[in-house]
Each structure stands twice: as C-alpha cells, then as structure tokens.
N, C-alpha and C positions, 0 to 999 in steps of 0.2 A: 621375743624381741620386745623393744620398748613400746608400750601402749600409752599414748597421751590422751587423757580424757577429753571429750568434747566439752564445750562450754555448758555449764549447768550441773556439773558434778561428774563423778566417775561412772563408767559403764559397768553394769551387772553382766559379766561375761557369760554367766550360766544361763541367762534367760533372754538376752537381748542381742539381736542381730541387726547391725546398723544398716541403713540404706546406702551410705556412701563411706568408702574406706580410702585412706591415703597411705602411700608407701613412700618413704624417704630413704634414699641411698646416698650415704655420706662417704664418698670415695676420696682417694688421694688427690685427684685432679678436680672433680666436680661434685656438686650437690644436685641430685636429681630427685624430683617428686612426681608421682603420678597419682591423680585423684580419679576414682572410678565408682560408678554406681553398681551395687550388687545386683546381678540378674539371676536367673534360674540356674540351678545346678552350681557349677564352679565357674560360671561365666561373669565377665565384668564388661561394663560399658564405660570406656574411658571418657571422662568429662573434660579434664585439662591436664596439661603437663607443665612442669616448671624445671628449668635447668640453669644453674649458674656455675661458671668456672671459677672456683675459689682458690684452687691450688693450696689445699690444706697441707700438703706434704711438700711444700716448696722451701723448707728451712735448710740450714746447713747440716752437714754430717750425714750419717747413714740412716736418716729418717727416724732418729731417736728423740727428737724434740719438736713439738709444735711451736712455731714462733708466735709471738703475741699478735702480730698483724694478721697472721693467717687464722688464728682463733677468732679474732674480731670479724674477719670476712666470713668465716663459717658460721658463727653465731648470727650474724646479721642475715645471712642467706636462710638460716633455719627460721628466724623470726618472720621473714616473708613467706616461707612455706606454711608456717602456722597461720598466718592471716588468710592465705588462700583456703587452707583446709577448713578454717572456721566459717568462711563464707559459704561452705557447702555442708557445714555441720558434720564433718568427717571425723571418724576415729582414725588416729595416725599411728602407724607403725614405722619406727625409724631404726635403721641399722648403720653401723660404721664398720669400715674395712681396714685396709692395710695401714694407712697413715695413723689412724687412731689406735689401731691394734698394737702397733710397734712403739708408740710414743711413751716416754717415761712420765710425761705430764698430761696423759690422756684425761686424768680425773678433773683437771682444770677445765678442759673443753666440755666434758660431760656435765659438769656442775653448771657452767654457764649456759649450756643448751637448756638445761632444765629450768633454771631460774629466770633467764633473760628471754628465751624463746619459747618456753613452755612446752618443750619436746623432750620426752624421756628417750634416750638413745641407748640401744644395746650394741655392744661391741661383739661382733661374730667371728668365729675362727675362719681360717681359709677353707677348711673342709665344709663347714656349715655354709659358707659363702657359695661354694661349688654346688652344694645340694639345692639351695634356693635358686640359683641361676638355672639349674636343670628344670625346676618347676616352672620358671618363667618361660623357658624355651619350649616346653612341651605344650604350653598354651598358645604358642605362636606357630608351631610347625607340626604336621601330622606325622610324627615320628615315634609315637608311643610304642609300637610293636617292633621297632628296629633297634639294633645295638648301636648306641649313640656314643660317639667320641666328641666331647665338648671342650672347646678352648675359649677362654675369656681373658683378654689382655686388658688389664686395668692400668691405672697410673702407678701403683706401687707393687702390685703383684699379679701373677697370672694363675688362673685356676684351670686345672685339667681334670675332666671327669669322664669316666666310662660307666655307662648305665643302660638298663633295659627295663621297660615298663615302669618307669618312675623309680626303680631301685638303683641305688648307688653301689656299683660293683668295685669301683676304685675312684679315689679322689685325692688330689694333691695340690697344694698351693706353693708356688715357687716365687721367691722375692725377685721377680722380674717384671718391670712395667715401663710404660712410656716416659713418665716423669723421672723414675729412678734411673733408667738408662741415659736419659738426656743429661742429668746432673753429673753422671759418671763419665760419659764419653763425648757428649755434645754440649758443653757448657755454652749458655747463651743461645742454644739451638743451632749452633754452627757445627758443620761437618768439615773437619780439617785433617789433612794428612792421612795417616792410617787409622783414624778413629773408627771407621766403619768396620775394618777388618778385625780390629781389637774388640769391638763390641760383639761381633759375630762369634769370635772365639770364647769370650766370656759367657755368653748366653749358652753356647753348646756345652761348656763345662758345668754350668749350673743345672742344665737339663739332664745330665748324664744319670743321676740317681733315679729320676723318674723314668727315663727310658729303660733302665734296667729293671725296674719294678714292673712296668707294663709288659716287658718282653714281647712276645709275638701274639698277644691277645688280639683277636680280630674285632673289627667294627664294620658296621654297614654303611654309616654315614658320618661325616665329620662336620661339625657345626661350629661357627664362630659367632660370638655375640659381643655386644657393647660397642662403645664409640669408636675405638681404634679399628676394629674390623669393618664397621660400616663406612668409615672414612676411606679406608683402603679399597673397598669394593667400588665406592663411588669414583675414585680416581682410575681404577682399572676400566670401568665402563666408559668414562670420559676419554681415556687414552685411545680407545678403539673408535671414537667419534660418535658413540651413542649418547642419547640423552639420559641423564640420571633421573630415575623416576622418584616420586615423592616418597615411596616406600621401597626399601631394599629388602624387606622380609622375604625370604625364600630365594633371593638372588644367589647365583653360583659364582664363586670367585676361584678360577683355576690357579693353582699355585705358580704355574709358569708366568702368569700375568702378574701375580703378587710380586715375584722376583723383579720384574720389569719396573713395577711401581717403586720398589725399594731403591733400585738403581737410579731412578729419576729423582727421588727425594734426596738421595746422597749426592747426586750431580748438581744440585742447587745448594750452594754452601751455606746460605744464610736464610733465616725465616722470611726475610723480604723477598728473596728471589723465589723461595718455595711457594709463596702466595700467588705467583703468576702461573703455577702449574694447573693444568685442566682438572676440574673436579675437586680440588683440594678444599677442605674445611679450613678457612683462614685462621680460626681460633686455635687450631691444633698445629699450625705450621711449624712451631718451635719444637714440639715434643713428638711429632709423628714419626720422624725417622727411628727414634728409639723404640717405640711400639711396633713399628713395622719390622724391624729386625727380630724382635721377639717372636711375633707371629710367623715370620718366615722360617726361623730356625726350629720352632715347634713342628711345623709342617715337615721340614727336612728330617728332623730326628724321628718322627713317628710315621713316616712314609705316607703322608697325606697328600693327595694329588688335587683335590679340590675341596673347597669349603662352602657350606650352605650358610647364608647369613640369617641370623635371627634378630629381629628388632626388639624382641622381648628378652630380658635378662633378670638381673638381681631384683629390681624393684617390682616387677610383675610377679616374681616368685614370692617376694615378701607380701604382696597383696593376698595371693591365694593361701599362703602359709597363715597370714594373720586372720583370715576369714575362718579357717579351720579351728584356730585357737578360740575364736569367739563362739562358734556353733557346732564344732566337730565336723567331720567329713569322711569320705569313703576312699576314693581313688588314692589319694596321697595322705591319708589320715595321719597326723603328726604323732599321736600316741603310739601307733603300731611301730612306726620307724624308731621312735625314742626307746620303746621297750625292748625291741629286738637289739638295738645297739647296746643297751645295758646288759641284757642277758649274754651277748657276745663277750663283752669285756669280763663279766663274772666267770664265764666258762674258760676264758683264757688264763685267768690269774688265780681263781679260787680252787683249792684242791678238794673242797667239800661243798659243792654248789647246792646239794640237796638241803644241807643245813641252812644256808642263806635263803633258799626259797621258803623254808619253814618259817624262819625268823621274819621274813617279809610278810607272809601270810598272817601271822599272829600280830604283827605291828599294824597291818591294815585293820584288823578286827579292833584293836585298841583305838586306832584313829576313828573308826566309825562309831565307837561308843563315847569318845571323849573329844573328838575334833572340834565340835562346836564350842565347848568350854574352853579349849586350848586356843581358839582363834584360828584354827586351820581349816581350809576349804578344799574343794576337790582338786585344785591345782597343786596344793601342798601335798595331798594324798599321793599324787604320782611321784613327787620329789622324795617323799618318805619311803615309798616302795623302792625307788632307785637307790637311795642311801642304804637301806637295809639289805638289798641284794649285793651291794658293792662294798659293804663294810670291811669284808676280809680280803679284799684284793691286794692289800699290802703285804699279806703273807707271801706273795709272789717274790718280794724283795727280802724280807727277813721276818722271823717270828717276833723278835725283840722290837718293841715300839711299832708294831705293825699298823696301829691305828693312824700314826703319822705318815707311814708309807702309803696307806690307803688314800689319804688326802693328796699326796703327791701324784699317785698313779692316776687317780680320777681327774685331777686338775690338769694334767698334762697328756691325757690319752687322746689319741687320734681317732678312737673307735666310737666315742659318744657323738651321735649325730641327732640333729633336731632340737637340741637344747641351746638356750642362750648362754652367754658367758656367765650371767648372774645365776642362772639355774644350775650350771655345772659347779659353781662355787658353793651354793647351798647344799647340793648332794655331797660334795667332797667334805664340807664341814660336819654334816650329819654323820658321815662315815668316820671322820676324825674323832668325834666325841662319843663313839659307841662304847668306849671304855676308858679307864683311867680318869684324869682330872676333868672337872666339869668345865664348860666354856667360861673364859675369863677375859673381860675387856683389858684388865691390867697386864695379864701375862701373855696374851695371844693376839699378836698384831692383826692376823687375818680376820679374826672374830671381831675385833674392835672396829675394823674397817667397814663392817656391814652397817646398814641402816638399822635404827632401833627396831623397826618392825621385823626385819630379817633376822636380827639377833634373837628376838622372841620366837620366831619360827624354828630356828636351829635348836634352841634350848628345848622346845616342846618336842620336836621330832627325835632329837638325840635321847631325850628321856624315854620316849616310847621304844626306841630301838634297844636301849640298854635293858630295859625290862623284858622285852620280847626275847633277847638273846638268853637271858636267864631261864626262860620258859622252854628252852630246848637245850638244857645242860648236857644231856647224854647224846645229842645229835641223833635221836631216834624218833622224832615227831610224836612223842607220847602225848602231849597236849594237843588234842584235836580242835579245840575251840576255847574261846574266853568269853564269858558272859559278864558284861559290865553293868554295875549298878551305882549310879551317881546319887548320893544322898547329901550333897553339899559339902559338909566338913569331912565326910568319909566317903571314899570310893572303894567299892568292893569288886574284886576281880575273881570270878568263880571259874576255876579250871575244870574243863571237862575232858575226860580221857578214856571213855569206854571201859571203865573198871580198872585201868592201870593205876599202879602206885605212883602218885605225883608228888610225894613228899619232898623229893630232892629238887624238883623243878619249882615247887612252892618256896622252898628255902632259898634257892639261888636267886630267884626273881625278887624275893623280899630283900636280899642283900644289895640288889641293884636298883631300888625303887626311889632313892633319895632325890635324884634330879627330877624325876616326874612329880613326886610330892612337892617339890619346891615350886615348880611351874604351876601346878594345880592349886597350890595353897590349901591342900587337904591331905589327910592321912590315906594311904593306899593299903588296903587289907586284902590278902590273897587267901582264898579258901579252895578246897578241893574235896569233892564228895568221895 
C-alpha cells in the first residue's frame, strides 16, 4: 500500500521502524485516518483519529466517474490528514476502495493526492480489502481461534470473509453499499412507494452467487464492522431505551432487532424525519436505509442470527499490515500470505510447476549477484520471485502468446492476496515480458503507464527471468547454481551442475541474454565447468 515519507526524506524500510504510523482509508463515503504509536509486539496506542464525510462516490451513473467537486473534497481531506500525520512525524499508509477502484478517472484523483496532499494512495482490490479488515477485527476482538464470518458494509461495496486464525478461507466483494443503494433506490435519501421492497429484492439477487459459493460452510461467530454496522447497533440499543455507550466494540446486535431498525428507517420517509429517530447518526440519515438493507439481507441469506460489532476495521488492518511491511512480523506476516497465494495460483494454472520453481530459484540467485547494480532491493526480490513463478500461468489459456495470457491471468486473478494493485501490475508485467518482444513505451500501453522507476524495475526483472528460463531448457534442473562475477564491462555467469553437461543450457541462456545486457550496460558471458 502507499507509503508516504515523513518530512525529511524517504524511510529506509529495511532498517527503520517508525515510532508513529498513520493509516488512511479512502472510502466511497468517508475519508478516515487513525494515527497510532507503535507499542510492543503488534500493539498500537491510538493517538488521534480523523474522519471526514466527503462522498467521493457521489457522482452520477454507476460509480464510473469521480466528479471534479468530489475529487476536490477528497484531496482537501487528504491534505488535512497529511498535516495531522506530519505533526506526529508519522509514516502514512493510504488505501482507496470501491469508489476509486471503479472510477475510470481514478488516475486524476491519485495524481492530485500525490502532488497536492503529499499522500501516495494504493488502490486495493475487494479481496485485499476483506483481508485487511480481518486484520483490523482480530486486533479488536478475541476471536483468533474461532471460525469467523465477517461482514463489512461500506459506501460502495460489501466485503464478506470467512477465516480462521488469521487465514482467509473465503472472501468476496459485492457491489452493494449504503451510498450505491441510496442512489439507486432512495434518491435524495427518501424512501417512497415500494422502493424498500425493490431494494431488498435487488440485494438478494446480487448476493446469490456468494451464497452459492459459501454453501453450508459453518462459522462460530459473525462480526460486522465499519460505520453502517455501528450506526445500526446504536439505534438498536436506543430503541430498547438503553444508553448508547462511547464504545460499541463487542456489542451484540440480534438480527431480529436489526429488522426493526430497518423498518423504522423506512417508516421515516425523508432524512429530516429520520434524524429524529433515537440513536441515529444524523450525518448518515440520508444513506443509512440503503446500508441497513444490505446488512439485513446478508444476515438473512447466510443464516446469521446475531452480529458482534467491531470498532476496528480496514484502517486498523492497514496499520498492522503497514508495520509488517516496515519491519516484518510473525502472526500475520505478509510475505507468508503473499507467497502462499502465488504458489496457489501457479499450481492452479501451470502444468509444470517444478520448472517454474527452478526458474525462480535461479532468478533469485541472479538477483542476489546483480540486484544492487540493477537498482533492485529486497522488496523487488519478492516481486521477481512471484513473476518467475507465475510466468507460465498463461498456458492455462493457450500456448500461443501465453506471455500475454499470463499478464491477463495475474492482473485479474482473485487468488493473489496481500499485494497492492501496483505490485500485482509489476508481477504481471515481469511475467508478460519473460519471452518475445522487450518492454516498449511506444508499443505497450501498460508498460508506458508505469512510472520511470517501475519501468526500470520491470526491464531488470524481466531480463533476469528470461535468462533464468534459458538455464532450465530441458526442465530437468540440471543447473544447480549460478556463480556471478561482476567485472564492470563484463559479467560472467558460471553455471554449476555437479558434472552434468550444461552446454544446451549455456547456449539457450546466451540466446536470451540481450535484455539483461541492455539493462546492465555490460556483456554477459556464460561459462560451465
């Protein structure tokens, strides 16, 4: 996810752990930020929070365009977040969800966030959003050892996850949210005629594929997170005459009470009438019926009888995930999750995974010998490994042009978890250029769209993978190791193979060295004892 350097220069992620970290969640409805001091282990001490309802996804149509005034509001909110984070000298991690994810002009918002607010924003997939929400929830509720069903209703999408011990067993993002449903069925926030019944039918229909996929999978506890769920739980408590506590974390919302809250919201036709209801969040009065119907119908469809409320959600998950990116971690270590998801996709789509594993092993040896010269660091090493492991997944589609198919499979896969959108793009491009034509800004739009630094990364990593593939020409792992000797104008690669005849591997790799030579600015010579 996006890391915005603190004042004074970039952070060296390999050696520096900050004292204060900030996470920004840019949603369809609101921009939320939490600033926290890093404590022992995986703990955080929250210093301050900031929330602004900017309605980024408030434009016309099916959330395909961010309106100029919405972008203005979003960038202004991010600038204020940046000021607060700077006051605490915090490293900022920022993610954007449904509204930006779906917008054709997302680049305009991301560019302005970077240049005007000084915040680098990563757009995350719905599946990654669900994973990060789970990380947040597990910091708020003692549910690590229980089979967890998580529901998070946002402004533009709803994430549903089934997991145990921090593992994601199932995750799906559905285009259902409070703002989206309001625009479609309750324009102006008004509930008229049969709009409630039509909204319920529409939500049930959109949930049907998820219900089929989940089947009868059991769960021990159902958790609801984020603003919609908290607002509905507060109203349920107020309806019973109880005092709404300062914290709703761990509160239980029976679904039978949720239904009554939905009926009361629908019974107040306008936002003005709704603001008189006990316990309601006045700022949500116009969009709460849409979100309430979504949560109600998810519970009906999945047989949920009660929900436990978590006050922690995406932004707290981003905090923990960001800290692990900076210093590594154990319980939810990102690399373990990422590598498992890469291996899973490889095993699904690659008919010769042993070859891909051998190629990745040799590619990493080349990186370790040449990475510093190529400008690649440890983070790039992980992306290189993923690109090498997944280079041949396009064979699942067709042998002809399979490098292009590999790009498509990686870019659109639901199996890669823990990676940012940018990282998935880099992995996909490394796989795309493992054969045939070299990367070209003039011929390849996706490559041209990368930053100059990322174009250099792709060229270097693709050059390594191309040569590594040549080193396993017979798919028999004959080359056991590569010894790298960098002499400036000449780089010698000595192939070791325990007495095997490596002449074919040497020849094939020599035929595939041009891109690596171009990036190195040196001749590559292969030798074999």
